[in-house]
MIKE-577735 format. One line per 10 residues: number of its first residue (from 1); their letters; for each residue x, y, z of N, C-alpha, C, CB. Coordinates in pm, whole numbers, plus 50000, padded with zeros to 5 digits. Last residue first. Glycine has a CB too. Layout:
N
NUM) a) X/Y/Z/X/Y/Z/X/Y/Z/X/Y/Z  ...
//
This chain:
324
324) relmaaplkr) 69171/04476/42959/69240/04460/42826/69389/04436/42849/69219/04588/42732  68941/04318/43169/69056/04400/43153/69127/04373/43022/69149/04379/43266  68742/04145/43223/68714/04242/43113/68833/04337/43097/68582/04324/43143  68833/03995/43431/68801/03925/43305/68782/04024/43190/68674/03840/43321  68857/04141/43656/68975/04137/43569/68946/04068/43436/69090/04067/43639  68641/04099/43813/68632/04210/43721/68747/04206/43621/68633/04342/43797  68559/03752/43848/68646/03866/43878/68635/03972/43771/68790/03821/43891  68213/03648/43891/68338/03645/43818/68425/03765/43857/68313/03643/43668  67992/03450/44053/68050/03582/44053/68188/03573/43996/68053/03644/44193  67711/03261/43946/67853/03272/43967/67897/03418/43962/67927/03192/43864
314) vdgeevvviq) 67439/03057/43998/67485/03196/43995/67634/03200/44028/67403/03284/44095  67348/02778/43794/67414/02831/43913/67458/02975/43896/67533/02746/43949  67249/02691/43553/67157/02708/43662/67217/02764/43790/67094/02581/43690  67470/02709/43385/67412/02578/43419/67326/02585/43544/67523/02475/43439  67542/03020/43505/67593/02913/43420/67540/02780/43474/67749/02913/43415  67488/03352/43525/67424/03225/43555/67475/03122/43456/67270/03237/43549  67696/03610/43669/67637/03542/43558/67571/03412/43608/67743/03514/43450  67828/03916/43765/67744/03807/43809/67678/03743/43687/67639/03857/43911  68120/04086/43843/68034/04039/43732/67957/03918/43780/68119/04004/43604  68203/04382/44030/68200/04240/44012/68108/04207/43894/68153/04170/44140
304) eisydderrs) 68291/04647/43984/68306/04586/44113/68302/04437/44105/68202/04635/44206  68452/04841/43743/68365/04725/43764/68397/04672/43906/68387/04612/43651  68434/05170/43636/68503/05079/43726/68409/04966/43762/68554/05152/43854  68492/05367/43336/68407/05305/43436/68490/05211/43522/68290/05229/43370  68618/05455/43112/68582/05554/43210/68480/05495/43309/68525/05678/43142  68904/05289/42985/68763/05286/43017/68734/05386/43125/68720/05147/43062  69153/05455/42787/69113/05387/42907/68959/05394/42923/69184/05449/43029  69175/05596/42545/69236/05464/42559/69179/05388/42677/69387/05477/42575  69114/05851/42318/69061/05780/42429/69115/05633/42433/68908/05784/42422  69173/06012/42107/69285/05963/42190/69239/05881/42308/69368/06078/42239
294) syaimeallg) 68939/06089/41982/69036/06014/41903/69149/05954/41986/69093/06104/41797  68803/06224/42190/68743/06104/42128/68850/06020/42054/68631/06147/42029  68972/06433/42246/68942/06336/42352/68884/06207/42292/68842/06397/42455  68966/06570/42007/69091/06513/42053/69067/06407/42156/69182/06620/42109  68696/06646/41997/68751/06565/41889/68880/06498/41935/68775/06651/41763  68681/06804/42224/68599/06685/42215/68653/06591/42111/68456/06721/42183  68853/07013/42153/68892/06924/42263/68811/06796/42259/68874/06995/42399  68693/07133/41953/68821/07076/41917/68870/06979/42022/68923/07186/41896  68481/07219/42116/68457/07122/42009/68584/07053/41964/68392/07190/41890  68623/07405/42278/68555/07290/42337/68525/07181/42235/68427/07335/42401
284) flvmqvgvil) 68702/07594/42089/68804/07514/42163/68746/07389/42223/68868/07598/42274  68449/07688/42022/68525/07617/41921/68639/07533/41985/68583/07717/41819  68384/07812/42265/68300/07704/42216/68381/07617/42111/68167/07765/42151  68589/08007/42267/68582/07906/42372/68498/07786/42327/68525/07966/42501  68519/08166/42045/68644/08089/42046/68645/07980/42150/68761/08180/42068  68280/08280/42135/68277/08191/42018/68404/08103/42015/68265/08273/41886  68389/08434/42349/68286/08330/42371/68280/08233/42259/68152/08391/42390  68558/08613/42218/68615/08512/42308/68515/08397/42337/68658/08579/42441  68359/08762/42073/68467/08689/42005/68526/08577/42091/68579/08786/41965  68199/08866/42283/68143/08788/42173/68249/08702/42107/68080/08879/42071
274) lvigamflpr) 68393/09011/42431/68321/08901/42494/68258/08809/42389/68213/08955/42590  68461/09208/42243/68561/09114/42291/68494/08993/42350/68653/09179/42395  68219/09348/42222/68278/09284/42105/68375/09172/42145/68349/09388/42019  68193/09447/42483/68092/09356/42431/68145/09279/42310/67965/09434/42392  68412/09620/42494/68407/09506/42584/68306/09404/42536/68374/09550/42726  68332/09817/42308/68447/09731/42276/68449/09606/42367/68582/09811/42291  68117/09928/42452/68096/09870/42321/68208/09774/42284/68085/09979/42217  68243/10021/42680/68144/09917/42695/68117/09846/42560/68013/09976/42753  68399/10232/42580/68463/10110/42631/68367/09995/42643/68526/10138/42765  68295/10381/42271/68269/10362/42415/68335/10235/42464/68118/10356/42443
264) geiylgqlwr) 68322/10402/41998/68438/10435/42081/68414/10415/42230/68478/10577/42056  67987/10484/41944/68113/10450/41883/68228/10495/41977/68125/10516/41742  67746/10574/42041/67809/10462/42110/67945/10428/42057/67723/10343/42102  67514/10821/42102/67634/10801/42030/67716/10690/42106/67715/10937/42016  67166/10768/42102/67288/10777/42182/67409/10743/42095/67279/10682/42305  66925/10740/41974/67006/10854/41941/67131/10870/42023/66926/10972/41954  66789/10512/42011/66734/10628/42081/66816/10753/42059/66725/10599/42228  66947/10337/41881/66818/10372/41820/66752/10490/41884/66725/10256/41826  67140/10315/42083/67173/10380/41955/67047/10423/41880/67255/10286/41865  67006/10166/42271/67037/10305/42304/67074/10384/42175/67154/10312/42409
254) fslyaeigfg) 67001/09922/42132/66875/09987/42172/66896/10137/42201/66816/09916/42297  67276/09877/42122/67199/09896/41998/67066/09966/42022/67174/09763/41930  67335/09842/42392/67389/09960/42320/67318/09986/42190/67536/09942/42293  67193/09599/42433/67160/09720/42510/67209/09844/42439/67220/09714/42650  67329/09431/42262/67184/09454/42242/67138/09580/42314/67103/09332/42293  67584/09433/42371/67562/09493/42239/67415/09518/42209/67621/09404/42131  67529/09308/42617/67586/09442/42612/67559/09507/42480/67734/09439/42638  67435/09060/42533/67349/09146/42612/67397/09290/42611/67341/09097/42753  67660/08958/42403/67539/08982/42325/67447/09077/42399/67467/08851/42294  67834/08929/42619/67866/09022/42511/67746/09057/42429/67972/08966/42423
244) alflamgvig) 67691/08733/42763/67721/08862/42826/67752/08965/42720/67838/08849/42924  67689/08528/42574/67559/08587/42615/67582/08722/42683/67482/08492/42710  67965/08474/42565/67892/08516/42445/67763/08586/42480/67863/08396/42356  68018/08387/42827/68084/08509/42776/68009/08561/42657/68231/08480/42738  67853/08160/42833/67834/08263/42931/67894/08395/42881/67897/08222/43065  67964/08007/42628/67826/08057/42614/67799/08170/42713/67726/07942/42634  68220/07954/42738/68204/08028/42612/68066/08087/42596/68234/07938/42496  68155/07803/42968/68223/07933/42982/68206/08018/42860/68371/07914/43009  68030/07586/42839/67956/07665/42938/68020/07804/42955/67950/07590/43075  68239/07495/42668/68111/07539/42614/68033/07624/42711/68029/07420/42575
234) fvhlpkssyr) 68446/07418/42832/68466/07529/42743/68333/07585/42693/68552/07488/42627  68296/07212/42976/68369/07316/43042/68383/07440/42951/68506/07265/43084  68175/07052/42790/68092/07097/42903/68162/07205/42984/68058/06978/42995  68375/06976/42624/68287/07085/42576/68198/07136/42687/68201/07038/42459  68496/06760/42742/68555/06891/42760/68466/07005/42714/68684/06897/42689  68431/06485/42830/68332/06580/42781/68384/06724/42800/68196/06561/42854  68629/06336/42934/68554/06274/42827/68447/06367/42768/68490/06146/42877  68727/06508/43130/68819/06463/43028/68744/06397/42907/68920/06363/43089  68571/06596/43343/68543/06650/43210/68637/06602/43101/68547/06797/43216  68646/06474/43577/68504/06500/43555/68471/06535/43409/68459/06613/43646
224) nliivtlldf) 68922/06438/43552/68836/06326/43596/68689/06349/43572/68857/06299/43740  69039/06671/43461/69076/06545/43398/68982/06434/43434/69216/06507/43434  68919/06875/43625/68906/06876/43481/68929/06739/43418/69003/06974/43423  68987/06789/43888/68850/06809/43852/68831/06804/43698/68801/06943/43909  69272/06779/43875/69191/06658/43910/69046/06673/43865/69195/06633/44063  69332/07045/43813/69369/06936/43721/69288/06814/43750/69518/06903/43732  69241/07178/44040/69179/07205/43910/69209/07094/43809/69226/07340/43855  69428/07064/44219/69284/07041/44236/69209/07070/44106/69229/07129/44349  69665/07167/44131/69646/07024/44119/69497/06992/44131/69729/06948/44225  69623/07432/44203/69641/07397/44062/69616/07251/44037/69779/07432/44015
214) fgglfrsagf) 69618/07395/44479/69496/07438/44412/69501/07415/44263/69471/07583/44439  69882/07317/44535/69772/07222/44563/69642/07262/44493/69748/07212/44714  70041/07533/44491/70039/07428/44392/69925/07332/44410/70165/07355/44393  69989/07669/44734/69945/07726/44608/69935/07619/44499/70040/07838/44566  70107/07484/44911/69968/07529/44934/69912/07584/44800/69961/07640/45050  70366/07463/44823/70280/07342/44823/70133/07384/44834/70318/07245/44943  70459/07722/44871/70447/07675/44734/70359/07554/44726/70583/07644/44675  70481/07733/45147/70374/07810/45081/70352/07761/44937/70408/07960/45081  70548/07402/45281/70584/07537/45238/70470/07605/45162/70708/07533/45151  70659/07125/45477/70551/07211/45429/70604/07349/45390/70444/07225/45537
204) ksrgyrrpqh) 70829/06956/45595/70858/06986/45452/70748/07077/45393/70869/06854/45369  70951/06999/45929/70844/06987/45837/70891/07024/45694/70728/07076/45880  71231/06813/46058/71154/06935/46038/71054/06914/45927/71246/07055/46006  71330/06588/46322/71343/06648/46191/71263/06777/46181/71297/06550/46083  71095/06488/46569/71221/06469/46499/71217/06540/46366/71251/06321/46480  70848/06548/46668/70959/06536/46765/71095/06527/46698/70938/06413/46853  70546/06716/46610/70669/06663/46553/70782/06666/46655/70709/06741/46428  70267/06615/46810/70362/06714/46767/70488/06647/46707/70400/06804/46884  70019/06381/46679/70123/06417/46777/70209/06530/46724/70212/06296/46811  69684/06284/46666/69795/06345/46599/69891/06400/46702/69747/06454/46504
194) kvaveavafg) 69443/06020/46620/69524/06106/46705/69640/06163/46626/69574/06029/46827  69155/06040/46398/69277/05976/46450/69352/06076/46536/69368/05923/46334  68840/05959/46272/68918/06053/46355/69038/05979/46411/68830/06113/46471  68803/05847/45945/68802/05812/46086/68889/05910/46161/68849/05666/46109  68606/05840/45642/68718/05891/45724/68696/05853/45871/68732/06047/45709  68553/05690/45316/68513/05731/45451/68633/05786/45526/68449/05613/45529  68428/05591/45003/68531/05664/45077/68477/05710/45211/68582/05784/44995  68381/05350/44764/68323/05405/44887/68437/05462/44971/68242/05297/44967  68438/05427/44417/68473/05356/44542/68412/05427/44662/68628/05346/44560  68399/05562/44179/68286/05488/44240/68317/05410/44366/68232/05395/44142
184) rysalvpiyr) 68584/05729/44081/68578/05591/44021/68468/05510/44081/68709/05517/44040  68560/05940/44250/68518/05960/44112/68507/05828/44038/68616/06053/44039  68686/05830/44476/68541/05857/44478/68484/05875/44336/68512/05982/44562  68951/05824/44390/68881/05701/44419/68728/05721/44418/68926/05647/44554  69003/06098/44366/69014/06010/44248/68940/05881/44271/69163/05980/44215  68967/06168/44637/68880/06227/44532/68885/06139/44406/68926/06376/44496  69170/06024/44763/69029/06001/44796/68934/06055/44691/68996/06063/44926  69398/06141/44629/69363/06002/44606/69219/05973/44650/69461/05911/44679  69501/06398/44646/69362/06382/44599/69325/06236/44572/69341/06463/44472  69762/06404/44719/69664/06474/44801/69527/06433/44769/69677/06621/44785
174) hmegyvkier) 69896/06286/44510/69869/06206/44625/69771/06272/44722/69997/06176/44694  69958/06450/44302/69821/06406/44306/69792/06319/44430/69789/06331/44181  70181/06581/44210/70145/06595/44351/70005/06552/44377/70164/06735/44397  70290/06350/43980/70297/06490/44019/70283/06505/44168/70190/06570/43948  70057/06071/44030/70175/06133/43970/70177/06279/44012/70174/06120/43813  69884/05773/44041/69932/05886/44122/70058/05940/44059/69959/05844/44270  69591/05621/43939/69721/05657/43902/69766/05784/43979/69727/05677/43752  69388/05361/44050/69424/05499/44066/69567/05525/44026/69401/05541/44206  69349/05090/44031/69278/05176/43936/69318/05322/43941/69132/05167/43960  69495/04972/44231/69510/04921/44092/69447/05014/43991/69447/04781/44079
164) ivqrryaklg) 69409/05086/44458/69539/05133/44410/69564/05076/44268/69652/05090/44509  69158/04953/44481/69166/05095/44468/69298/05140/44407/69146/05159/44601  69210/04686/44523/69148/04725/44396/69158/04877/44374/69000/04680/44393  69303/04672/44787/69398/04662/44678/69337/04709/44545/69446/04518/44665  69168/04924/44997/69162/04789/44941/69249/04787/44817/69014/04747/44908  69358/05129/45220/69296/05104/45089/69273/04956/45070/69382/05160/44975  69395/05385/45457/69390/05242/45431/69308/05221/45305/69330/05164/45551  69615/05649/45571/69504/05598/45492/69509/05449/45482/69503/05658/45354  69775/05923/45677/69733/05795/45728/69605/05750/45660/69714/05801/45880  69819/06179/45582/69903/06071/45529/69857/05932/45572/70045/06092/45571
154) cnidhlpvgt) 69559/06391/45485/69616/06315/45594/69696/06198/45534/69505/06265/45692  69425/06544/45302/69567/06528/45280/69635/06451/45394/69631/06662/45263  69164/06583/45384/69188/06500/45265/69335/06463/45247/69140/06572/45141  68987/06614/45618/69134/06615/45619/69186/06531/45503/69190/06561/45756  68716/06592/45589/68765/06709/45665/68917/06723/45654/68724/06695/45815  68527/06515/45301/68629/06480/45392/68684/06607/45462/68739/06403/45320  68305/06469/45088/68296/06530/45218/68398/06480/45319/68162/06509/45271  68340/06566/44767/68384/06453/44852/68395/06508/44995/68524/06390/44802  68294/06774/44597/68178/06701/44647/68215/06581/44729/68092/06658/44535  68486/06941/44493/68484/06803/44448/68361/06727/44491/68605/06733/44497
144) lfstifnfik) 68443/07193/44617/68451/07182/44469/68440/07039/44419/68582/07242/44418  68429/07127/44894/68319/07202/44827/68322/07180/44675/68331/07355/44859  68674/07002/44945/68548/06931/44970/68430/06998/44897/68519/06925/45122  68845/07214/44879/68854/07090/44810/68724/07010/44824/68971/07012/44860  68773/07412/45069/68758/07440/44923/68756/07307/44846/68875/07533/44870  68842/07273/45306/68705/07325/45283/68679/07343/45133/68684/07460/45358  69116/07223/45277/69024/07114/45287/68878/07157/45262/69038/07051/45423  69215/07491/45267/69240/07399/45159/69139/07286/45160/69382/07345/45167  69146/07583/45522/69092/07650/45403/69103/07558/45282/69167/07785/45375  69297/07405/45682/69147/07409/45696/69085/07473/45573/69104/07490/45824
134) spwrktipdr) 69556/07467/45596/69502/07333/45572/69350/07332/45583/69563/07232/45670  69588/07732/45688/69587/07701/45543/69531/07567/45507/69725/07710/45488  69567/07661/45968/69465/07739/45899/69468/07726/45747/69479/07882/45936  69792/07489/46024/69652/07447/46049/69552/07526/45969/69619/07460/46195  70028/07620/45966/69995/07502/45888/69850/07467/45905/70083/07384/45928  70029/07831/46139/70065/07859/46001/70042/07742/45907/70207/07901/45993  69995/07717/46384/69880/07778/46320/69904/07811/46173/69841/07903/46393  70176/07405/46400/70164/07549/46416/70045/07602/46341/70290/07619/46368  70003/07103/46507/70095/07178/46420/70080/07323/46445/70071/07148/46272  69828/06881/46587/69937/06933/46667/70042/07002/46580/70000/06820/46747
124) rqtkwgsvld) 69481/06878/46552/69610/06874/46483/69718/06948/46566/69598/06939/46340  69236/06699/46619/69314/06795/46702/69457/06796/46648/69311/06756/46858  69154/06544/46406/69058/06638/46465/69127/06740/46554/68953/06562/46546  69263/06427/46137/69333/06483/46254/69242/06588/46317/69473/06547/46213  69151/06149/45996/69107/06290/46018/69169/06336/46146/68948/06304/46024  69242/05910/45743/69248/05963/45877/69202/06109/45882/69389/05951/45930  69028/05731/45518/69130/05837/45541/69124/05879/45687/69106/05962/45446  68972/05441/45350/68946/05510/45475/69061/05607/45500/68930/05408/45594  68818/05282/45084/68926/05370/45125/68884/05442/45251/68963/05470/45013  68598/05121/45083/68713/05084/44996/68836/05166/45031/68677/05104/44848
114) cgedlrallr) 68383/04986/45338/68448/05093/45265/68563/05041/45180/68497/05200/45361  68276/04787/45498/68231/04796/45360/68289/04911/45280/68086/04808/45358  68390/04747/45741/68246/04780/45739/68191/04798/45599/68221/04908/45818  68657/04725/45708/68580/04601/45715/68432/04625/45716/68618/04523/45836  68733/04989/45741/68741/04927/45607/68657/04800/45601/68887/04894/45570  68714/05017/46011/68620/05093/45927/68620/05033/45783/68659/05247/45923  68929/04851/46082/68794/04821/46129/68689/04889/46045/68779/04862/46272  69140/04992/45968/69105/04863/45912/68966/04819/45957/69208/04760/45953  69139/05221/46131/69116/05234/45991/69074/05101/45928/69238/05286/45926  69202/05107/46381/69075/05177/46364/69040/05191/46216/69080/05316/46430
104) riespqdqld) 69461/05005/46335/69351/04915/46369/69215/04983/46345/69364/04870/46516  69614/05235/46299/69589/05151/46183/69472/05056/46214/69716/05071/46145  69684/05369/46523/69553/05403/46467/69518/05315/46349/69549/05548/46425  69944/05303/46579/69840/05229/46653/69702/05261/46602/69847/05260/46802  70105/05482/46438/70073/05351/46378/69963/05275/46451/70198/05265/46374  70004/05823/46437/70042/05710/46518/70008/05575/46451/69975/05719/46653  70154/06099/46287/70042/06002/46280/70086/05874/46345/69997/05977/46132  70404/06176/46360/70292/06261/46399/70164/06181/46392/70284/06385/46311  70615/06026/46266/70552/05987/46394/70448/06082/46445/70655/05973/46499  70714/06063/46014/70753/06160/46115/70696/06135/46252/70715/06294/46071
94) adltvivdgq) 70637/05911/45794/70744/05860/45879/70781/05950/45996/70864/05835/45797  70293/05842/45712/70411/05929/45712/70514/05878/45815/70371/06077/45743  70141/05569/45553/70175/05635/45679/70296/05720/45664/70197/05534/45788  69898/05353/45416/70002/05453/45398/70020/05535/45528/69967/05546/45277  69810/05018/45362/69810/05130/45454/69923/05224/45425/69817/05082/45597  69621/04786/45185/69741/04873/45183/69717/04990/45276/69774/04924/45037  69529/04455/45165/69496/04584/45222/69625/04665/45228/69430/04570/45364  69661/04254/45049/69519/04269/45010/69471/04408/45060/69429/04150/45072  70003/04323/44951/69893/04303/45043/69757/04315/44983/69903/04398/45151  70226/04381/44807/70160/04254/44777/70035/04230/44863/70258/04139/44796
84) alrfgaslaa) 70385/04667/44664/70300/04606/44770/70232/04480/44721/70193/04706/44818  70505/04782/44449/70577/04674/44517/70489/04601/44614/70697/04728/44588  70325/04978/44370/70365/04878/44275/70434/04758/44340/70454/04939/44172  70312/05136/44599/70190/05065/44552/70228/04952/44458/70093/05164/44481  70569/05247/44599/70526/05156/44706/70407/05074/44667/70496/05232/44830  70553/05410/44372/70651/05299/44374/70613/05197/44482/70797/05353/44399  70352/05588/44463/70336/05509/44343/70428/05386/44338/70361/05596/44224  70479/05706/44679/70360/05622/44701/70335/05529/44580/70234/05712/44727  70686/05842/44548/70715/05743/44652/70598/05649/44673/70750/05813/44783  70544/06019/44381/70632/05916/44322/70660/05804/44425/70766/05982/44272
74) skgfnrrfki) 70421/06175/44580/70342/06096/44480/70424/05985/44421/70290/06187/44367  70638/06293/44711/70561/06194/44782/70474/06113/44685/70476/06261/44887  70949/06333/44525/70822/06373/44576/70741/06258/44632/70747/06441/44471  71206/06274/44451/71109/06285/44345/70972/06324/44396/71100/06157/44271  71535/06317/44528/71400/06348/44580/71302/06370/44466/71403/06472/44671  71719/06042/44385/71707/06179/44430/71565/06198/44484/71740/06280/44316  71702/05771/44363/71832/05834/44334/71834/05977/44385/71861/05833/44183  71521/05596/44617/71527/05678/44499/71663/05740/44486/71420/05785/44502  71482/05275/44734/71567/05393/44749/71566/05471/44617/71713/05352/44790  71276/05073/44916/71292/05133/44785/71372/05262/44806/71152/05160/44715
64) irirsdeqql) 71267/04782/45114/71318/04920/45097/71327/04955/44949/71457/04936/45164  71086/04600/45349/71129/04609/45210/71160/04755/45186/71018/04555/45108  71066/04391/45628/71095/04524/45579/71145/04518/45435/71199/04594/45668  71053/04131/45705/70929/04192/45654/70950/04333/45599/70823/04196/45764  71285/04061/45827/71277/04038/45684/71146/04092/45622/71290/03891/45656  71454/04226/46065/71314/04191/46031/71304/04181/45878/71211/04297/46088  71721/04280/46095/71649/04225/46208/71512/04176/46172/71638/04327/46315  71792/04389/45855/71865/04270/45898/71798/04204/46018/72008/04307/45933  71632/04614/45854/71595/04504/45768/71669/04376/45806/71623/04541/45624  71767/04789/46020/71640/04733/46064/71602/04608/45981/71528/04840/46055
54) qelvefsgdh) 71984/04845/45851/72006/04780/45981/71878/04717/46032/72059/04882/46083  71849/04974/45640/71924/04851/45616/71952/04776/45746/72055/04882/45547  71757/05204/45772/71663/05105/45722/71729/04970/45691/71595/05158/45597  71997/05332/45820/71919/05291/45932/71818/05181/45890/71848/05413/45993  72070/05389/45555/72154/05303/45636/72080/05248/45758/72277/05379/45679  71871/05572/45488/71879/05443/45418/71964/05343/45498/71937/05461/45277  71926/05796/45647/71802/05720/45666/71811/05580/45606/71684/05795/45605  72134/05971/45617/72163/05837/45666/72042/05752/45693/72243/05845/45788  72054/06199/45498/72091/06210/45640/72124/06073/45698/71977/06276/45720  71940/06223/45253/72088/06239/45261/72136/06250/45404/72132/06364/45183
44) sgddvfifea) 71679/06067/45060/71734/06116/45185/71885/06126/45181/71691/06028/45300  71516/05994/44841/71641/06072/44820/71695/06131/44945/71619/06180/44723  71291/05867/44976/71276/05963/44867/71397/06055/44857/71149/06047/44886  71254/05546/45049/71349/05656/45077/71353/05750/44960/71490/05601/45108  70994/05379/45153/71040/05439/45029/71123/05561/45065/70921/05477/44935  70937/05074/45308/70992/05207/45327/71043/05262/45195/71106/05205/45432  70693/04859/45379/70765/04909/45264/70805/05054/45288/70680/04896/45136  70642/04581/45562/70665/04724/45577/70751/04775/45464/70730/04756/45712  70388/04334/45574/70516/04381/45515/70521/04531/45534/70531/04343/45361  70236/04048/45727/70253/04194/45710/70386/04225/45644/70242/04267/45845
34) rdtlgevaav) 70087/03810/45814/70145/03833/45682/70149/03984/45656/70065/03758/45571  69943/03775/46027/70076/03718/46036/70146/03731/45901/70069/03570/46080  69744/04039/46164/69780/03950/46058/69919/03892/46084/69775/04022/45923  69679/04148/46412/69596/04175/46297/69619/04078/46183/69621/04314/46249  69872/04074/46593/69736/04022/46614/69643/04050/46499/69678/04081/46738  70052/04360/46525/70050/04235/46601/69906/04192/46629/70129/04251/46734  70057/04605/46409/70005/04496/46327/69997/04363/46401/70089/04480/46205  70165/04765/46614/70037/04798/46554/69975/04684/46477/70051/04915/46465  70416/04668/46671/70309/04658/46776/70174/04679/46714/70331/04763/46890  70545/04741/46435/70538/04601/46476/70429/04583/46577/70672/04553/46533
24) leqyleplae) 70522/05022/46452/70456/04946/46340/70441/04802/46380/70537/04957/46207  70681/05080/46671/70535/05108/46678/70458/05037/46568/70509/05261/46669  70929/05012/46566/70878/04944/46686/70727/04961/46698/70949/04997/46813  70950/05201/46356/70950/05053/46331/70889/04978/46449/71095/05001/46304  70962/05442/46496/70851/05413/46405/70839/05264/46379/70868/05487/46274  71206/05416/46626/71085/05422/46707/70962/05390/46617/71070/05564/46773  71382/05419/46398/71378/05307/46491/71251/05301/46575/71496/05314/46581  71303/05675/46260/71282/05542/46202/71283/05426/46303/71387/05516/46100  71366/05931/46350/71234/05874/46384/71217/05727/46347/71126/05953/46315  71617/05995/46253/71599/05983/46399/71468/05915/46432/71604/06121/46466
14) kenylpiivs) 71583/06006/45968/71672/05907/46033/71637/05887/46181/71818/05952/46021  71440/06129/45768/71375/06098/45890/71452/05997/45976/71239/06047/45860  71465/06220/45485/71544/06268/45597/71472/06255/45730/71583/06411/45574  71167/06117/45389/71272/06204/45337/71344/06266/45460/71212/06315/45240  70945/05852/45299/71025/05925/45392/71131/06006/45324/71087/05834/45489  70650/05650/45297/70742/05739/45226/70819/05823/45324/70668/05829/45127  70554/05345/45378/70600/05463/45453/70698/05546/45365/70670/05419/45590  70296/05116/45372/70390/05193/45286/70424/05325/45360/70326/05223/45141  70216/04796/45462/70223/04936/45514/70333/05009/45435/70253/04939/45673  70001/04545/45372/70122/04621/45331/70115/04761/45389/70135/04627/45174
4) irkm) 69870/04246/45490/69867/04393/45504/70006/04448/45459/69833/04435/45657  69665/03978/45402/69801/04032/45407/69790/04186/45406/69889/03980/45284  69412/03840/45612/69454/03921/45497/69598/03969/45513/69361/04042/45480  69411/03504/45741/69416/03650/45760/69460/03719/45631/69511/03687/45877
//
């Protein structure tokens, strides 16, 4: 059987932990005899760590990471990924709104050939103040990234180990792990999962997270689609501005030949500004290309396998052979 690592980031979830542990044990029973539960305490101050220590005395499969302070969910997941030893990694929030029993469905979809399976809370049990911003956020994210997921920020996900080896999570990028994986060529899918109302603690959702999420989205798109070709961003924007300015000045020049007085007109000044900014954007793009070329360190491709013929036999070699 494959080894399964379940990573649970948490922040002040003391009341939910005993019940969560019992449900995790039931969820992996029969799936594998090599499971580990990695709890990442993200700076809790309500006694969550002490509860985890008590649970660990009863079950050696529990592994605990304790942060000195609250560093955020991305940092917690990143630390959990580094400690995980499983062939398959499952992430799960600690608030019991996502049910551990749904892990089986995610793993079944993973066995169908996917590399990452994300949960989809089709009937979300949250206040409307969370549901509607989430719907808008998911729609915009799916539209801009081209990754057709309905609930990209669902905490319940299953990964093949190769995915977490290639994906770097920092800041608040945990929201976009499926996007990052898709950009690397991994097969991403989603499965409808049950969602429960929060019974313990309180939500950590806030308006700042919603706004910051869009800034992170722009970062993901720029760094992953255009980091090796920044001129495609600056150049397109620059040329659009330049052509708009050129069109304005061409029109005013034609009107000037007809005897129209154009000096001091706001439209004339706007055209000049667009021409200057457009040229500057193209120059920025060229400069960014030079920086990207000189500082490039990582490969911008992802290898699934290597197939060679040696002494008449076809052999499949691990992708790690080409790792530097």
